[in-house]
C-alpha positions as CSV (number, residue, x, y, z in Angstrom):
1,X,-42.7,-108.1,11.7
2,X,-42.7,-105.9,14.5
3,X,-41.1,-102.0,14.4
4,X,-38.3,-100.7,15.9
5,X,-36.1,-97.3,15.5
6,X,-33.9,-97.4,12.8
7,X,-31.5,-94.9,11.3
8,X,-32.1,-94.7,7.3
9,X,-29.1,-92.6,5.1
10,X,-30.7,-91.6,1.8
11,X,-28.5,-90.1,-1.1
12,X,-30.5,-88.5,-4.0
13,X,-28.9,-88.7,-8.0
14,X,-29.4,-86.4,-11.0
15,X,-31.1,-88.1,-14.0
16,X,-27.0,-88.0,-15.8
17,X,-25.9,-89.9,-13.1
18,X,-24.0,-87.7,-10.2
19,X,-24.6,-87.1,-7.0
20,X,-26.8,-84.4,-6.2
21,X,-27.4,-84.5,-2.0
22,X,-28.7,-86.8,1.3
23,X,-31.0,-86.8,4.2
24,X,-31.0,-89.1,6.7
25,X,-34.3,-89.9,9.0
26,X,-34.4,-92.0,11.6
27,X,-38.2,-93.2,12.6
28,X,-40.0,-96.2,13.2
29,X,-39.7,-99.5,10.6
30,X,-40.7,-102.5,10.4
31,X,-37.8,-105.4,11.5
32,X,-37.9,-108.4,10.3
33,X,-38.0,-111.2,12.7
34,X,-35.1,-111.4,14.4
35,X,-35.7,-107.7,15.5
36,X,-32.8,-106.1,14.5
37,X,-32.5,-106.7,10.9
38,X,-34.5,-103.6,8.6
39,X,-37.3,-104.9,6.4
40,X,-36.3,-102.8,3.2
41,X,-39.6,-102.7,1.9
42,X,-41.0,-100.7,4.2
43,X,-38.4,-98.0,3.4
44,X,-38.8,-97.9,0.0
45,X,-42.8,-98.0,-0.4
46,X,-41.7,-95.1,2.9
47,X,-39.9,-93.0,0.4
48,X,-42.2,-93.9,-2.3
49,X,-44.6,-92.2,-0.6
50,X,-43.1,-89.2,-0.1
51,X,-40.9,-88.6,-3.9
52,X,-43.4,-87.8,-5.0
53,X,-45.5,-85.6,-3.1
54,X,-42.0,-84.3,-0.5
55,X,-40.8,-82.7,1.3
56,X,-37.7,-85.8,1.0
57,X,-35.0,-85.8,4.3
58,X,-32.2,-83.9,2.9
59,X,-34.1,-82.6,0.4
60,X,-37.2,-79.1,-0.1
61,X,-39.1,-80.8,-2.2
62,X,-39.7,-84.0,-4.3
63,X,-37.0,-85.7,-6.8
64,X,-37.6,-87.0,-9.8
65,X,-34.3,-89.3,-9.7
66,X,-32.6,-92.1,-9.1
67,X,-32.0,-92.9,-4.4
68,X,-30.2,-95.1,-3.1
69,X,-31.4,-95.8,0.1
70,X,-28.7,-97.4,2.6
71,X,-28.7,-98.2,6.4
72,X,-26.1,-100.0,8.7
73,X,-29.4,-102.4,9.5
74,X,-30.4,-103.8,6.0
75,X,-29.0,-104.3,3.1
76,X,-28.5,-101.0,0.1
77,X,-31.6,-100.5,-2.0
78,X,-31.7,-98.2,-6.1
79,X,-35.2,-96.6,-6.3
80,X,-35.4,-95.6,-9.7
81,X,-37.3,-92.9,-11.1
82,X,-41.1,-93.7,-12.5
83,X,-41.6,-93.8,-15.7
84,X,-43.7,-91.7,-16.9
85,X,-46.1,-92.4,-20.7
């Protein structure tokens, strides 16, 4: 895998499923073998690492609701909240 500059879009939803906010981020992420397709797992890992620390793009702090990650060079991924005991 190689790294390449990609622009990702994050859509934030309340636990009820209603849209809350959105944000964008442009950064270096891993690409798949051909170099033009984003390896979405690297983005999901990045979002999860920021989720509880904050701030996420488009928000001023952490977030505990669902997050939809989208990119023109990849496929959309839904990140669900972590369950707490």
